FILOBA-127127 format. One record per residue (C-alpha): residue in one letter; x, y, z. Coordinates in nm, 2 decimals, decimal comma, always signed. Example, Ala and Ser with C-alpha at 12.3 -4.5 7.8 and 13.67 -1.06 7.14 Angstrom:
2
(atom 'A' (+1,23 -0,45 +0,78)) (atom 'S' (+1,37 -0,11 +0,71)) 
***
This chain:
349
(atom 'R' (+0,02 +0,02 -0,01)) (atom 'H' (+0,11 +0,42 -0,04)) (atom 'Q' (+0,31 +0,46 +0,24)) (atom 'H' (+0,19 +0,78 +0,42)) (atom 'R' (+0,45 +1,01 +0,66)) (atom 'Y' (+0,28 +1,17 +0,93)) (atom 'T' (+0,35 +1,40 +1,26)) (atom 'V' (+0,21 +1,56 +1,55)) (atom 'R' (+0,23 +1,92 +1,57)) (atom 'Q' (+0,08 +2,20 +1,79)) (atom 'A' (+0,12 +2,60 +1,76)) (atom 'Q' (+0,16 +2,65 +2,13)) (atom 'T' (+0,52 +2,58 +2,28)) (atom 'G' (+0,43 +2,30 +2,56)) (atom 'A' (+0,14 +2,22 +2,49)) (atom 'C' (+0,20 +1,88 +2,50)) (atom 'S' (+0,38 +1,86 +2,81)) (atom 'S' (+0,02 +1,70 +3,03)) (atom 'G' (+0,04 +1,31 +3,00)) (atom 'G' (-0,33 +1,31 +2,97)) (atom 'L' (-0,30 +1,51 +2,62)) (atom 'A' (+0,00 +1,28 +2,52)) (atom 'R' (-0,16 +0,95 +2,57)) (atom 'S' (-0,51 +1,10 +2,37)) (atom 'M' (-0,27 +1,25 +2,08)) (atom 'R' (-0,11 +0,88 +2,06)) (atom 'L' (-0,44 +0,74 +2,06)) (atom 'F' (-0,58 +0,98 +1,80)) (atom 'R' (-0,24 +0,86 +1,59)) (atom 'R' (-0,33 +0,52 +1,59)) (atom 'R' (-0,67 +0,52 +1,48)) (atom 'A' (-0,53 +0,74 +1,21)) (atom 'A' (-0,27 +0,45 +1,11)) (atom 'L' (-0,52 +0,20 +1,12)) (atom 'L' (-0,76 +0,41 +0,90)) (atom 'L' (-0,47 +0,47 +0,67)) (atom 'L' (-0,36 +0,10 +0,64)) (atom 'C' (-0,68 -0,09 +0,68)) (atom 'G' (-0,94 +0,13 +0,52)) (atom 'V' (-1,20 +0,05 +0,78)) (atom 'P' (-1,33 +0,24 +1,02)) (atom 'P' (-1,23 +0,19 +1,40)) (atom 'S' (-1,55 +0,27 +1,55)) (atom 'S' (-1,93 +0,33 +1,46)) (atom 'A' (-1,92 +0,63 +1,66)) (atom 'Q' (-1,97 +0,87 +1,37)) (atom 'A' (-2,34 +0,75 +1,26)) (atom 'A' (-2,46 +1,05 +1,29)) (atom 'P' (-2,53 +1,23 +0,97)) (atom 'Q' (-2,23 +1,50 +0,91)) (atom 'R' (-2,14 +1,81 +0,62)) (atom 'W' (-1,87 +1,99 +0,59)) (atom 'I' (-1,90 +2,39 +0,59)) (atom 'L' (-1,58 +2,62 +0,49)) (atom 'P' (-1,51 +2,83 +0,83)) (atom 'Q' (-1,66 +3,24 +0,76)) (atom 'G' (-1,76 +3,08 +0,39)) (atom 'R' (-1,34 +3,12 +0,28)) (atom 'V' (-1,09 +2,97 +0,16)) (atom 'G' (-0,75 +2,95 +0,37)) (atom 'G' (-0,52 +2,75 +0,64)) (atom 'C' (-0,76 +2,61 +0,94)) (atom 'R' (-0,69 +2,88 +1,26)) (atom 'A' (-0,82 +2,88 +1,61)) (atom 'A' (-0,97 +3,08 +1,83)) (atom 'D' (-0,58 +3,16 +1,94)) (atom 'K' (-0,51 +3,27 +1,60)) (atom 'T' (-0,25 +2,99 +1,57)) (atom 'S' (-0,30 +2,66 +1,41)) (atom 'G' (-0,46 +2,44 +1,68)) (atom 'Q' (-0,32 +2,11 +1,75)) (atom 'F' (-0,35 +1,90 +1,45)) (atom 'L' (-0,22 +1,54 +1,26)) (atom 'E' (-0,02 +1,62 +0,99)) (atom 'L' (+0,02 +1,34 +0,68)) (atom 'W' (+0,20 +1,39 +0,36)) (atom 'D' (+0,18 +1,25 +0,06)) (atom 'T' (-0,20 +1,20 +0,06)) (atom 'T' (-0,49 +1,29 -0,13)) (atom 'L' (-0,77 +1,52 -0,05)) (atom 'A' (-1,04 +1,21 -0,04)) (atom 'A' (-0,84 +1,02 +0,23)) (atom 'C' (-0,81 +1,34 +0,40)) (atom 'K' (-1,17 +1,37 +0,44)) (atom 'F' (-1,24 +1,01 +0,48)) (atom 'L' (-0,97 +1,00 +0,81)) (atom 'C' (-1,15 +1,29 +0,97)) (atom 'S' (-1,49 +1,18 +0,88)) (atom 'N' (-1,42 +0,87 +1,10)) (atom 'L' (-1,22 +0,99 +1,34)) (atom 'M' (-1,42 +1,07 +1,66)) (atom 'K' (-1,23 +1,39 +1,77)) (atom 'C' (-1,11 +1,52 +1,39)) (atom 'T' (-1,33 +1,86 +1,41)) (atom 'A' (-1,18 +1,97 +1,08)) (atom 'F' (-0,92 +1,91 +0,85)) (atom 'E' (-0,70 +2,12 +0,65)) (atom 'F' (-0,53 +1,98 +0,27)) (atom 'T' (-0,29 +2,19 +0,14)) (atom 'A' (-0,15 +2,15 -0,24)) (atom 'L' (+0,23 +2,26 -0,27)) (atom 'P' (+0,34 +2,30 -0,66)) (atom 'P' (+0,66 +2,16 -0,77)) (atom 'V' (+1,01 +2,36 -0,66)) (atom 'A' (+1,26 +2,38 -0,97)) (atom 'G' (+1,11 +2,11 -1,17)) (atom 'G' (+1,04 +1,90 -0,92)) (atom 'T' (+0,73 +1,70 -0,79)) (atom 'S' (+0,46 +1,82 -0,62)) (atom 'Y' (+0,36 +1,77 -0,29)) (atom 'Q' (+0,01 +1,73 -0,13)) (atom 'K' (-0,03 +1,75 +0,30)) (atom 'C' (-0,33 +1,70 +0,53)) (atom 'E' (-0,39 +1,81 +0,88)) (atom 'L' (-0,64 +1,65 +1,09)) (atom 'H' (-0,73 +1,91 +1,35)) (atom 'V' (-0,88 +1,81 +1,72)) (atom 'G' (-0,95 +2,13 +1,84)) (atom 'Q' (-1,24 +2,40 +1,73)) (atom 'I' (-1,16 +2,60 +1,44)) (atom 'T' (-1,30 +2,93 +1,44)) (atom 'H' (-1,14 +3,09 +1,13)) (atom 'V' (-0,93 +3,07 +0,89)) (atom 'F' (-0,61 +3,23 +0,78)) (atom 'P' (-0,48 +3,34 +0,38)) (atom 'V' (-0,23 +3,02 +0,28)) (atom 'P' (-0,15 +2,95 -0,05)) (atom 'G' (-0,32 +2,64 -0,22)) (atom 'A' (-0,48 +2,56 +0,10)) (atom 'I' (-0,84 +2,48 +0,18)) (atom 'C' (-1,00 +2,40 +0,51)) (atom 'Y' (-1,33 +2,21 +0,59)) (atom 'E' (-1,54 +2,20 +0,94)) (atom 'K' (-1,70 +1,92 +1,02)) (atom 'F' (-2,06 +1,97 +1,12)) (atom 'I' (-2,26 +1,71 +1,31)) (atom 'H' (-2,61 +1,71 +1,41)) (atom 'G' (-2,73 +1,71 +1,74)) (atom 'R' (-2,32 +1,82 +1,87)) (atom 'N' (-2,20 +2,16 +1,96)) (atom 'Y' (-2,14 +2,29 +1,58)) (atom 'P' (-2,17 +2,59 +1,48)) (atom 'P' (-2,08 +2,73 +1,84)) (atom 'A' (-2,37 +2,88 +2,02)) (atom 'R' (-2,45 +3,24 +2,00)) (atom 'P' (-2,36 +3,45 +2,27)) (atom 'S' (-2,66 +3,59 +2,48)) (atom 'P' (-2,83 +3,92 +2,42)) (atom 'S' (-2,68 +4,22 +2,56)) (atom 'P' (-2,90 +4,41 +2,81)) (atom 'P' (-3,10 +4,70 +2,73)) (atom 'L' (-2,89 +5,03 +2,63)) (atom 'F' (-3,23 +5,23 +2,77)) (atom 'F' (-3,38 +5,27 +3,16)) (atom 'P' (-3,61 +5,45 +3,27)) (atom 'P' (-3,55 +5,80 +3,42)) (atom 'V' (-3,50 +5,81 +3,78)) (atom 'F' (-3,65 +6,20 +3,89)) (atom 'P' (-3,55 +6,31 +4,21)) (atom 'P' (-3,85 +6,38 +4,44)) (atom 'S' (-4,01 +6,74 +4,43)) (atom 'L' (-3,89 +7,01 +4,64)) (atom 'P' (-4,05 +7,35 +4,74)) (atom 'P' (-3,95 +7,67 +4,53)) (atom 'P' (-3,64 +7,80 +4,65)) (atom 'T' (-3,74 +8,17 +4,83)) (atom 'P' (-3,56 +8,47 +4,62)) (atom 'N' (-3,34 +8,63 +4,82)) (atom 'R' (-3,09 +8,75 +4,57)) (atom 'P' (-3,11 +9,17 +4,43)) (atom 'P' (-3,31 +9,22 +4,14)) (atom 'C' (-3,11 +9,30 +3,82)) (atom 'P' (-3,00 +9,63 +3,72)) (atom 'S' (-3,19 +9,80 +3,43)) (atom 'I' (-3,05 +9,78 +3,09)) (atom 'P' (-2,96 +10,11 +2,89)) (atom 'A' (-3,19 +10,12 +2,58)) (atom 'V' (-3,04 +10,05 +2,20)) (atom 'P' (-3,05 +10,28 +1,97)) (atom 'P' (-3,27 +10,20 +1,63)) (atom 'F' (-3,08 +10,04 +1,34)) (atom 'S' (-3,02 +10,22 +1,04)) (atom 'P' (-2,89 +10,13 +0,72)) (atom 'P' (-2,59 +10,29 +0,59)) (atom 'S' (-2,63 +10,52 +0,28)) (atom 'S' (-2,43 +10,32 +0,05)) (atom 'P' (-2,25 +9,97 +0,12)) (atom 'P' (-1,90 +9,92 +0,21)) (atom 'P' (-1,62 +9,91 -0,03)) (atom 'S' (-1,56 +9,58 +0,02)) (atom 'L' (-1,94 +9,43 -0,03)) (atom 'L' (-1,93 +9,59 -0,36)) (atom 'P' (-1,94 +9,36 -0,67)) (atom 'P' (-1,61 +9,34 -0,87)) (atom 'P' (-1,56 +9,50 -1,19)) (atom 'L' (-1,69 +9,34 -1,50)) (atom 'S' (-1,38 +9,18 -1,73)) (atom 'P' (-1,29 +9,32 -2,08)) (atom 'P' (-1,46 +9,05 -2,28)) (atom 'P' (-1,24 +8,83 -2,48)) (atom 'L' (-1,06 +8,92 -2,78)) (atom 'L' (-1,14 +8,78 -3,11)) (atom 'P' (-0,87 +8,62 -3,28)) (atom 'P' (-0,70 +8,85 -3,56)) (atom 'P' (-0,86 +8,81 -3,90)) (atom 'N' (-0,65 +8,60 -4,17)) (atom 'P' (-0,40 +8,84 -4,32)) (atom 'C' (-0,43 +8,62 -4,64)) (atom 'L' (-0,79 +8,69 -4,67)) (atom 'G' (-0,68 +9,06 -4,80)) (atom 'L' (-0,49 +8,95 -5,10)) (atom 'V' (-0,82 +8,74 -5,25)) (atom 'E' (-0,87 +8,90 -5,61)) (atom 'P' (-0,79 +8,81 -5,96)) (atom 'N' (-0,44 +8,78 -6,05)) (atom 'A' (-0,33 +8,72 -5,70)) (atom 'D' (+0,01 +8,58 -5,60)) (atom 'F' (-0,01 +8,40 -5,26)) (atom 'R' (+0,34 +8,27 -5,27)) (atom 'S' (+0,41 +8,53 -4,93)) (atom 'C' (+0,11 +8,41 -4,75)) (atom 'Q' (-0,02 +8,02 -4,83)) (atom 'N' (-0,25 +8,00 -4,55)) (atom 'L' (-0,60 +7,96 -4,68)) (atom 'R' (-0,72 +7,67 -4,40)) (atom 'S' (-1,12 +7,64 -4,37)) (atom 'A' (-1,16 +8,00 -4,55)) (atom 'K' (-1,47 +8,11 -4,64)) (atom 'L' (-1,48 +8,18 -5,03)) (atom 'Q' (-1,77 +8,14 -5,14)) (atom 'H' (-1,81 +8,30 -5,51)) (atom 'A' (-1,45 +8,46 -5,47)) (atom 'R' (-1,30 +8,54 -5,80)) (atom 'L' (-0,92 +8,36 -5,85)) (atom 'M' (-0,86 +8,39 -6,18)) (atom 'N' (-0,52 +8,35 -6,31)) (atom 'S' (-0,37 +8,38 -5,94)) (atom 'I' (-0,05 +8,19 -5,82)) (atom 'M' (-0,15 +7,98 -5,55)) (atom 'T' (+0,13 +7,75 -5,56)) (atom 'G' (+0,14 +7,53 -5,24)) (atom 'V' (-0,14 +7,72 -5,07)) (atom 'D' (-0,35 +7,52 -4,78)) (atom 'L' (-0,69 +7,49 -4,87)) (atom 'A' (-0,77 +7,23 -4,63)) (atom 'G' (-1,16 +7,28 -4,53)) (atom 'A' (-1,21 +7,58 -4,72)) (atom 'S' (-1,55 +7,64 -4,85)) (atom 'L' (-1,51 +7,76 -5,30)) (atom 'H' (-1,86 +7,69 -5,34)) (atom 'E' (-1,91 +7,87 -5,70)) (atom 'A' (-1,55 +8,03 -5,63)) (atom 'D' (-1,42 +8,08 -5,99)) (atom 'L' (-1,04 +7,96 -6,04)) (atom 'T' (-0,99 +7,98 -6,40)) (atom 'G' (-0,63 +7,98 -6,52)) (atom 'A' (-0,50 +7,93 -6,16)) (atom 'I' (-0,17 +7,80 -6,11)) (atom 'L' (-0,22 +7,51 -5,81)) (atom 'T' (+0,05 +7,29 -5,80)) (atom 'G' (+0,10 +7,14 -5,47)) (atom 'A' (-0,25 +7,32 -5,36)) (atom 'N' (-0,39 +7,12 -5,04)) (atom 'F' (-0,78 +7,13 -5,10)) (atom 'R' (-0,84 +6,80 -4,83)) (atom 'Y' (-1,24 +6,79 -4,73)) (atom 'S' (-1,29 +7,16 -4,90)) (atom 'V' (-1,56 +7,23 -5,12)) (atom 'L' (-1,57 +7,31 -5,45)) (atom 'D' (-1,93 +7,20 -5,56)) (atom 'H' (-2,04 +7,46 -5,84)) (atom 'A' (-1,67 +7,59 -5,90)) (atom 'R' (-1,47 +7,70 -6,22)) (atom 'I' (-1,16 +7,55 -6,23)) (atom 'P' (-1,08 +7,49 -6,65)) (atom 'R' (-0,75 +7,45 -6,83)) (atom 'T' (-0,57 +7,49 -6,49)) (atom 'A' (-0,25 +7,31 -6,37)) (atom 'L' (-0,32 +7,06 -6,10)) (atom 'T' (-0,01 +6,91 -6,09)) (atom 'Y' (+0,05 +6,70 -5,74)) (atom 'A' (-0,29 +6,86 -5,60)) (atom 'D' (-0,42 +6,67 -5,27)) (atom 'F' (-0,82 +6,63 -5,34)) (atom 'T' (-0,84 +6,39 -5,06)) (atom 'G' (-1,20 +6,38 -4,95)) (atom 'A' (-1,29 +6,69 -5,12)) (atom 'S' (-1,64 +6,74 -5,29)) (atom 'A' (-1,67 +6,91 -5,63)) (atom 'R' (-1,99 +6,85 -5,74)) (atom 'E' (-2,07 +6,96 -6,08)) (atom 'A' (-1,76 +7,19 -6,09)) (atom 'D' (-1,59 +7,26 -6,41)) (atom 'F' (-1,25 +7,12 -6,46)) (atom 'S' (-1,25 +7,07 -6,83)) (atom 'G' (-0,90 +7,09 -6,97)) (atom 'S' (-0,73 +7,08 -6,66)) (atom 'H' (-0,42 +6,88 -6,58)) (atom 'F' (-0,41 +6,63 -6,28)) (atom 'D' (-0,02 +6,51 -6,27)) (atom 'S' (+0,03 +6,28 -5,99)) (atom 'S' (-0,28 +6,42 -5,81)) (atom 'I' (-0,43 +6,22 -5,54)) (atom 'L' (-0,81 +6,16 -5,58)) (atom 'T' (-0,87 +5,94 -5,26)) (atom 'D' (-1,22 +5,96 -5,18)) (atom 'A' (-1,30 +6,30 -5,41)) (atom 'A' (-1,65 +6,30 -5,55)) (atom 'F' (-1,67 +6,48 -5,88)) (atom 'M' (-2,04 +6,38 -5,92)) (atom 'S' (-2,18 +6,50 -6,23)) (atom 'A' (-1,86 +6,75 -6,25)) (atom 'D' (-1,72 +6,84 -6,61)) (atom 'L' (-1,42 +6,67 -6,66)) (atom 'S' (-1,40 +6,69 -7,04)) (atom 'H' (-1,10 +6,75 -7,22)) (atom 'A' (-0,92 +6,66 -6,87)) (atom 'L' (-0,59 +6,52 -6,88)) (atom 'F' (-0,51 +6,24 -6,59)) (atom 'T' (-0,11 +6,18 -6,57)) (atom 'N' (+0,04 +5,92 -6,27)) (atom 'V' (-0,30 +5,92 -6,06)) (atom 'R' (-0,31 +5,66 -5,81)) (atom 'E' (-0,53 +5,54 -5,55)) (atom 'T' (-0,86 +5,64 -5,78)) (atom 'E' (-1,05 +5,36 -5,72)) (atom 'S' (-1,29 +5,52 -5,39)) (atom 'A' (-1,33 +5,87 -5,59)) (atom 'T' (-1,68 +5,91 -5,72)) (atom 'L' (-1,73 +6,01 -6,09)) (atom 'S' (-2,08 +5,94 -6,12)) (atom 'G' (-2,22 +6,16 -6,39)) (atom 'A' (-1,93 +6,30 -6,46)) (atom 'K' (-1,87 +6,42 -6,78)) (atom 'L' (-1,57 +6,26 -6,90)) (atom 'N' (-1,57 +6,31 -7,31)) (atom 'E' (-1,20 +6,31 -7,45)) (atom 'A' (-1,05 +6,28 -7,12)) (atom 'N' (-0,76 +6,13 -7,12)) (atom 'V' (-0,52 +5,89 -6,87)) (atom 'L' (-0,17 +5,84 -6,90)) (atom 'E' (-0,01 +5,60 -6,68)) (atom 'S' (-0,29 +5,61 -6,42)) (atom 'T' (-0,52 +5,37 -6,22)) (atom 'Y' (-0,71 +5,23 -6,52)) (atom 'A' (-1,02 +5,22 -6,32)) (atom 'L' (-1,05 +5,59 -6,32)) (atom 'L' (-1,27 +5,61 -6,58)) (atom 'H' (-1,48 +5,28 -6,59)) 
***
């Protein structure tokens, strides 16, 4: 049979010095050894129904009322079922603790069983340990509830009534009259409301907006981001590298303007006029150019990702080295006589 190693331990030093307690533990150890060897209960005294509970409803190591492990019989190289069987069939066993220790440095794992003979009141957090307390119907488990505390309220006790004291002190002196209160004519300076702070200053106007006119030169002022340029007249203007991202160019006229490297990302170009215009490296990502006039314009290496050219006039336009045009929308656009050179084939399909 499988050999079990067991020892007897006690938390308090000198607790086994009594002869009667030592004899009781020796008898307890012999009965446990008999159960391990034969697997048969030595007596039928535990015939009463029993069940197992977790002290405080928690998982951990068994602890007695004095916050120690109490007195127990320790066995190694056993199983949870064998540990429970031993405590169930030993009359003096009140609880058992089973601990599964993980392997150390690639070795084998170990399992430990503690058979407790004292009353267990709570548990203490121990890695891999679980404590089960034996509950037998008709015995003193769980412990009886404490007696109710005395009432916190007592009826008041009043002293016997005494006759009123005889007045023997002198009369109180007369109190001078207080003059009536009159409010001040003006509140003190400390109660006046603080002066109102001036309103915040508005941001200065964009100086580039002062250049908006035909034949304008924007090489020294290129920030027109989010500008309101509806119906603007910018014919033949030099707008190389101008930032028009998010700008509103509804019905604006840019006929003949130089827009090399211009940024039209997410701008509005609906009904705008941009015919016969150089749009080399211009970025139209996300721009809206519905019904705009791009007839005869040159899109050289332009970016048309997610651009909307619905019903736009692209007749006679030239597309050179235009990439990533699959997401551009050209439904209803006029593409007669438009030329595509070294560009994405899906542009005109």
